[in-house]
N, C-alpha and C positions, 0 to 999 in steps of 0.2 A: 184528584190530588191536585192538579194544577189549577183547577178552577177553584178550588178552596183557596189556594194561595193567592190567586188574582182577587178574589174577594177580600182576603186579609189586607191586601195593599189599597184596594179600591174604597173600602169603608171609611178610613180616615179621610180620603180625598172627598168623597161626598159630604162628610161632616164639615169638612172646610168650606165647600160650596154652599152648604145649607145655612152654616154659620154667617158668612159674609152676605148672604141674601136676606135670611129671616132674622138673624140674631138681634140687630139692632131694633128692628120693629118689635120684636117680642119684649126687649128690654125696656122700650118707651111704654107698651102697653102694661108690663108688670110693675113699672113704677108707681102707677096708680093703684095697684090691687094691694090688698092687705099683705103684710109681711108673712111669708112662710118659710119652711125649711129650704135651705139653699139649692138642694137637689131637684126641688119643684120648679125652679127658675127654668124658663124655656131655653136659653142660650147654654146653660150648664148641661141641661139633658142632651142638646144637640152634640155639645162637646165630648161628653161621657159615654153616652149610649153605643155610639158606632165603634168607638175604640174598645169598648168592653166585649161587644160581638166579635171584633177582630182577634181579641185575646182568647176567646174560646175557639173561634175557628183555627187560630195558629196553635193552639194546644192540640186540637184534633190532628193537624198536620203533623206535628212533632211526634205524637203518639203513633200515628200511621208509620212514619218513618221508623221509630223506635222498633215497633213490632216487625217491619218487613224492611230492613236496610237496603239502600240502593238510591240510584239517582233517577228522577223522574223529570222529564223534559216535555214541553208542550208550546206549540207556536200559535200565536193568535192571528198573525199574518205575517207575509213576506214582502218587504219593499225592496224592489228592484232598482238598483242605483246605477246601473251601466258597468259597474265593476265588481266590488264586493257587496254582495245584498246585505241588507238589515234584517235580521229575523227578530220580530217582536214576539217574544215569549218568555217563559219562565222556567227555572230549573230549581229543583227542590232535592236536597240531599240532606244527609245529617248536619252538617254545618249551617245551611240556610235555615233548616227547621229550628235549630236551637236557638239560633241569633235572632230570627224573627219572632219567637216566643219571648225573648229577653226585651225586645224593642217594645213589643205590645205591652209587657208588664210594666215597665217603667213609664211609657207613655200614659197608660192608665192612671198610674199613681200620681204623675204630674198633673193630669187634667183634674183629677178629683182634689188634690192638694190646692190647686188653682182656684177652684170654687170658693173656698173661704179666703185664701190669700189675697186674691184680687177682687173680692167682693165689692169693694168701693171705687173700683176702676170704671171710668166711664168709656173706655175701649176694650172692656173685657171680650165682646163678641169677636172682634178682629183678632184679638190676642189669642183666643181659643182656637178660632179658625186657623191661623197660622201654625199653632201646634199640631193640629190634625194634619195640615198639609205637610209639615215638616216630617211627621210620623210616617205618612203615605210615601214621601220621597225615600225615606231611609228603608222602607219595605221594599220599594222598588229596587233599591241597589242590592238588597239581601237576595231577593227571589229572581232578580234578572237572569235571563240566559244569554244575553248579548251585551257586549261591551258598550256599544253606543246607547243602548236602552239604559244600562247601568249608569253611563255618563249623564243622561237626561236626569235621573233622580239625584246623581251627585250634584248637579248644578241648581237644582231646585232646593236642595237643602242650603246651599250658600245664600240664596236670596231670602229664605225664611229666616235664617240666621240674622241676616241684616235687619230685617223688620222686627224680629224679636228683641235683639240686643238693644236697638234703638227704640223699644216701644215708648219709653217716656223720653221722646225726642225734644221736649221742651227745654230739657237741660243740654247744655252745649257738650258737655263731658260724655254723655250718652250717645249723641248723634256722632261724636267724633269716633267713639269705640265701635259703633256700627259700620262706619266707613272703613276703619282700620282693619276690622275683620273681614269685611267683603274684599278690599283691596289685596290684602296678603294672602288670602286664601285663593284669589282669582290668579295671583302671580304663579302660585303652584299649579293651578288648574290648566294654565297654558301648557306646561310641559306634560301634564297628565293627558291632555287631549291629543298632543303630537305623539305621545307614546302609545295611546289607543290606536291611532291611524297607523303608525309604524308596525305595531303587532298585528293589527288585521290585515294590512297589506303583505307582510310576511308570510302569515299563515293562510292568507287567501280566504279568510272568514273572520267574522266578529263573535261567533259562538264561543263561548267561554269554555264549554267542556271539550270541543274540538281543539281549541287553542291549547289547553292544559295537556291533552293527550299527545298532541304533535309538538310540543314546546321543545323536545330534545332534538327534533329534526330540523329546527330553524338554524340558520347561519349564527355563529357565536356572536358576530358583530350585531346582528339584528336583535337577537335576545338580550344582550348587554345594553344596547342603546334603549330598547323599548323598557326595560327594568328600570334602567337610570331615570328615564323621563317619568315613567309612573311613580318614582319615589318621590319626585318633585311635587306631585299632586298629594301623595300620602304625608309628606312633611308638612304641607300646608293644611290639610284636613284635620290631620291628627296631632297638630301643633308640635312638631319636632323640630329641633334645631336644623337650619337657621330660620325657619318660618314659624316659630313659636310664639312670636311676641303679641299676637292679637289675642290669645286666650286669656291671659290675666286681665286685660282691659275689658273684655267681653263680660267681666262680673258687673259691669254697669247695669246690664239688663236685669229684670225680675228674677229673683232667686229660683223659682220653679224652671225657669228657662235654662239656668246654669245647671240644674240638675238633668233636664233633658239633653242638653249638648253634650256634658261630660259622661253621662252614664250610657245613653242608648242611641244617640244619632250623631251625626257630624264627626266628632273626633273619633268615634268607634269605626267609622266607614273606612278610613285609612287602613287600619289593621285588618278589617275584614277584607278588603281588596287583596291585600299581600297574601293573606291566607287562601282566598279563592283562587288567586293565580300563582299558587306556589310552584307549580311545575315550571313557570317561566322563570321565576327567580332561582330555582334550583339549577336551572340551565344557565343561569348567569351569575357565577361565583363572586364576580367583581361587585355586582349590585348588592348581594348579600354581605360582603365585607363593608361597603359603604353604609348599609343599613346598621351592621353592628357597631360602627364607630358613631354614627349619628345617635344611635340608642344610648351609648355610654355617656357621650356628652350631654344629652338631654336628660337622662335619668339622674346622673350626678348633679348637674348644674341647677336643675329644677328643684331637687330635693334641699340642695343649699339655700336656694332663694326662699323655699317655703319656711325654712328655719327661722328667717328673720322678718316675716311679714307681719304688719300690724293689723291687717284686715283679715277677718276669718275667711271670707270667701276667696281671697286671693291665696291665702294658705292652701285651700282646697283646690285652687286653680293649678297652682304649681305642682301640687300633688298629683292631679291628672297627668301633666305633661310627663312627669316621672314615672308614673304606673304605665301609661301608653308605652314609654319607652322600654319598660320592663317586658312588655309584650313583644315589642319590636325586636328586643334581644333574644327572646324565645324563638322566633321566627327566624332570625339571623342564625342561629345555631342549629336550625333543622327541626325546632320542638314545636311543630304546629298544634298540637293537641294541648300542650301546656299553654301556649300563648292564648288560644281561644278559650280555655278554661279560666285563665286569668281575666280575659275580657268579660266572660260572664259573672264572675265572682266581683270584679270591680264595678260592674253595673249595679249589683245590688248594693254594695256597701257605698259607693260613692252616691247613688241616688239617696240613699238613706242620710248620708252625711249633709248633702246639700239641703234636703227638705228639713232636717233637724236644725241646720243652721238658719233656715227660713223662720222656724219656731222661735229660735233664739233672738233673731233680728227683729220680727215682729214685736216680741216682749220688750226687749231692750231699746228698740227704735235707732239701733246703731249696728254697723258692721265691725266696729273696732274691738280688739279683744281687751283693751284698756278699760272699757266700759262695762266689762262683765265681771265675773268672779262670784263664787258662792252661789250659783243658779241650780245647784242640784237640790237644794232643800225646797225651793218653791216650784221646780220644774221636774218632778221625779220621772215622769215618762219620757220626756225629751232627754233627760240625764242618761237613763238606763239604754235607750234606744241608741243615742249618740255614743255612748261607751261601747257598745257592740261594733258601731261602725268603725271607731278609731282602732279598736282591737283588730278588726279584719283588716284595715289598712295597714296597720303595723306588722301584721302577721303573727298575732298571738295565738297559740295553740289553744283550742281546735276550731278557731274561727275559719270562715271560709277562705280569706286572704292567705292564711298560712298553708293550706294545702296547695293552692294554685301557684303561690310565689315559689314554694319549694320545689314544685314541679319544674319550674323554669330553671331555678338554681341548679337542680340536679342534672338537667340537660346540658346547661352551660358547663358545669363541671366536667361531665362525660366528654364533651366537645374538646375541652382543654386538654384532657388528660389522655384520651384515646382518639382524638380526631372525629370530625363530624362533616357536616355539610360545608362549612367554611374551610377552603383550602389552606389558609394561612393559620397556623397554630397560634401566632401571636395574637391575631384578632380575636380568636376565641378566649385565650387568657384575659385579654382586656375586657371582654364581655363579662367573664366570669368575675373578676376583681371589681368591675364596675357594679355588679349587682351586690356583692357583699358590702362594698361601701354605702350602697343605697339603702341596704337593710338598715344599718345604724342610723343613717340621717332620717329615713323615714319614722323610725321608732322616736327618734328625737322630737321632730317637729309635731308628731301626733301627740305625744306625751305634753309638749308645751302648750299645744292648743286646748287640750283636754283639762289640764291643770287650771290654766288662765280663765277657762270659760265656767267651770263648775266648782272649782276650789277656792280657798282664801276667803278674804273678806269681800262683801259685795261692794262694788264700786260705782253704783249708780243710785238715782233717786226714783226709779220706776218700781212699779208692783211686780214682784216676780211671781209669775204663774204659767202654767201650761196653757198654750191657746186653746181655741176652740176643738170639739171633738174630731171634726173632719181632719184637721191638719194633725192632730196628736195620734189619731188611730192610723192615718195613713202612714206616719213615721214608724209606729209600733209594727204594723204589717211589715214593712221593708226590713225591719230589723230580724224577722225570721229568716228569710233566705240569706241575709248576710250572715247568719250565725251558722246555719246547717248546709248551705248549698256545697261546701267542700266535700262533705261525705258522699255526694253523687258522683264524685270521681274515683271513688274507691274501685269500681268495676273495671277500670283501665289500668293495666300495668304501669304504664309510663306516668300515670297521674297519682300513684300511691306514694306517700313519704317514705324517704329514704333515711336510715338511722343517721348517716354520717352528715348529710346535708342539713337533716332537721336539727341535730344537736348544734351545728355550727350557726344556723341561723337564729336559733333560740338564745344562743350565746351572745351574738351580735346585737340581737333585739334588746337584750338585758343591758349591755353597753350603752346603747343609745338612749333607751328610756330612762336608764338609771342616772345617766349623765344630766339629762334634762331635769329629772326629778331633784338632784342634789343642787343644781343651779337655782330651781325655784324655791327649795326648801330653805335656803340661806335667808330670804326674805320674799314671802309670798306676795307681798304688795307690790313687788318689782317684777319686771319681765324677765325670764330667764335667758332671753336672747343676749342680755348684756354681757353675759359671760364670753361672747364672741369676740369682744374687744373692737379693735378698729376694722376688722373684716366685716362686721355687722352692716355697715353702710353699703359695702360691695355686694354682700348677699341681698340685703333689701332692695338694692337697684337692679338686681338679677344681673350683675356683672357689666352693667352699663351697656347692654347689647342695644337697648332702645336708644340711648344716648350716641351710641356709635353709629347706627343706621340714620339717626337725625343728622349727624355731621358729615356722613360719607355720602348719604343718599338724598334725604328729605330736604335738607337746606341747599345743597347744589341744584337740586330739581327745581326749587321754588326760586332761586336766583336766575336760573335759566328761563324759567316761566315769566319772571318779571322782565326780563331782556327781550323775550319774544313779544310779550305785550307792548313794551315801548317801541320795538321795531314796527309792530303791526300798527300802532297808532301814528307813530312819526313817519313811517316809511310807507307801507301798503295803504293804510287808510289815508295818509296826506296825498299819496299819488291819485288815489281813486277820487278823493274828494276835490283836490285841485283839478283834475281832468274835468269833473263834474262842473266846477265853478267856472273854468274857462269856457267850456261848451255854453254855460248860461250866458256869459258875458258876450261871447261871439254870436249867440242867438238873440241877445238884446240889441246888437247893432243891426243884425239882419230884420229883426221885427219892426225897427224904427220905421222903415218904408211900408210896413203892412200893418198900418194901425186902424184900418177899417173906416176912415175918414174919406168920402167921395171927393170932398173939394181938394184935399191933399193929392189923391190920385189924378184929378183933373189938372191941378196945377202943375204937377210933375209931367203929365202928359204934354201939355202946352209948352211947358219950358223945354221938354226935350225936342219938339217939333220946331221950336224956335231956334234951338241950338243947331239942330241938323240943318235947317235952312240957312242959318248964317254961315255955317262951315261950307256949304255948298256954293254960297255966293262969293265967299272970301278966297276958297281954294279952287275955284272953277278956272 
């Protein structure tokens, strides 16, 4: 079992290595060959085949764990450090098995979709290689049995996101977005690494299973400090307030990368780590309370921002922040199963929505909602697939999102009414009410994006048609799990819909979606967001958090940097250069008598002898 998990994580890494080495040469060779089906292209096969094998192996691992539940661990090697050893090994249980399967499914869909989407890109080989490395890093996080090994995969994902977001680095906005994503997530990762060290030193081991089992024996201060530091990295990776600002800008990358980051890697890693280390967080109620507050701010604020965005990808980006906060809210009230269930359903419908958005963008040549309209008639496959995705996002029964979202709401309701893992009843009520508000806002922005894209009059001059079969069929395939995945949770009591919570969420869904429809129906040619009035600008700019950071952090740091540069040039450099010039001048004076001319030396010698002789005669 452990060796199968190792192969699942290793195969995408080998694909990345092979793509870097052989992809460019294969591309050059095949450019001179007759055109053939895209999947016969060498780089595409290198990209897709290993991930497909990983998917099969991850399914075998998940099936084996399902048939015989339990935890499997295995060590590849033990690294002695002089204090706490590092155990390079894997840990497979139900959580790791199902998340690993999810990662491989989405990664394969993204690789296949990219074959057509990136067909004209001259750097496709490196692009596909980084996707494979990204996938391998996430699988390392999922299957890792040691916190430091997990951290290695955690950081590899960071550098892969930098390269993939900035894939089209020729445009300044893309490179800036990549740098912003890298720096903001690194800021959180500083706290995450310190938290890993604190946790490992306190527990005397970095083994995840031993840490979780003994978390209750840790001193309260150690558990709380470690959990809060880990939350810094979780907030960065999973784009939660206040480190959420990088994710909307990351939409500058190719659309399939957005699907990969939002559905299966990077942002999912933070939620997964909290679930994996749930014992540590349960031993630190303060950290759970902080997680609950951050989740409420993130889910409600991001849903408001999504309601006023003009860019389809940015609507989905803010939606991801909000939905990840729903998962964090579930973890904060002790509903681990519901949170992970929503992580899985979200992976299905968010991958579907982003790749379907890619189909729309390829057809329209624009990300802007104002350039769409009436696309359902010419893009029926994309329309029906994206309809399923929006329904799951909004929580329309019986889509997958309805099952998982209601499980989180039911858990929050129980915690608020009867008490739960959070000690403060006020925090539980805050989480519960935040979830209810988010249901209304999610239905509203999903309805707005759906109507503006597929209904009303066509607002462009391009030909409306579904893209090629590879892209369309990939999207249609993803619509299946987005529609039915929720039914797989009926076997667990805590994941079954409860009548009261379900009726309330459906009522709130109708309020949000109905409000957006009425605003749109007044004049389908206009944006329904106009009904927001003066607050639309505030929502569209995401409450000016970026502007606040620019004023409080970015500009002061830039000003300080300019002063440092000036001091360096006028102070440090001037002193160094002045010293060098002074030494040069002094050396010039000394060098005057050492010019290499024998006549000068002889003249100097005779003059010296004459002077000495004269002095002797005069002063004797």
